Steps between C-alpha positions, in 0.01 A plus 500: 500500500871537570585814698641752258718644774595176678782256444335314213422794274587865475473798268861568416615859510558645158340209315214605276350405167268695272131425458454413130161677488554820704879527486505561877779363720392183680685355803664161465450242777783252559417166661743246642423147384678164521635575151622847585348842453198566278390845394145614424352839427251578776193442282623159385563409862149603597361308204635187671268589786213522247485881513428686173506876444272707275682834507459798268305529179313189390621436146572203276863444604425512870189282455697229320748487790220474757322227299824304469564523874148382583528203264843413639377507860205281404740246347709508819206438734139512375350499849704768683365858491674785318531853637470789253610844621346783297627858474370619166328803343335270245562474129393305193177306538605203285831463691311509830252244374786267414612512865143474627410199286819319601422564867165328450640226276776361722430263788675685786295762686635849441502740794514866397660770718482873423807699602507865395226513243279285285331720241300417189616155380704470820181514710337247268782252558484569875128415505560186293705330773378199693196590718611541859862556390479854356691743722580869510759666722359795700631787286431337164291692249257325267337663197237367262373653178368399160745408221613780270630506149529697180445436134592665172403431144178464306169547679412132460833397662445739790150354548647149516755609762227674704289182502804299610586724793137494613509121485819498708340736752200270538723196543708668769188624678363144505825367648510774765145397597621141534810588706355770727142389553377851412199552276555583134353848552743571785793378293394714201471803728845444651660428162347802323781730618822455699396366844777499762470275802695476824593147610202477741267633231629243252425228756143628545460516121614138466824550307704363791407277793745625763716796593820405685727744680742225604540141391286265714705300749382166356593595142829417332647714218353374174178394679283812466181344634488648848381168639807283520469361150126467449269768368226615732 
């Protein structure tokens, strides 16, 4: 990756753009090329390094952007891993499942990294990363719980919605069993109410494989494996 503060690239003072989803100001990185200067918002620049961010509420608009980025990176290089940084309180189950299913569908391995928090659907996406490549930073917080929802209308419609949310709960429990190696009874117990986990506890539970305080010396940015490019 080109040094953002070296001679080839820099974050110009006073140059910002707005994130189309959050509206937040985003720094612009300017790179010197043989054809002159090229400007990128910081997230687009990191996307070139195969780094994707899942930040904030998981909803349909955000999910479509994540899915598009994953498919684009697969088309660029189907064999090079992708790093997904997660800082999310969770959100809509169907939107999260769109991201999850795309992670499993594409050919590149997807490393997941929790920074800040991964709660609800955020923790589910964290656990769904490539085995051996699921990472939490030391002060990250992980929370799991069962899906929630509400229904209004006729009694028969409410009954249909209740059956559907129970079906979703069972499906998510089964996937947590697959990703964590825990028994179904232990998953059901943890998911019954909000269960908060420190990074080390999440590693023992099987949601992540490693807790890193600093980047390993043999790891390059965009290669969140902790083993110089190969999962352990």
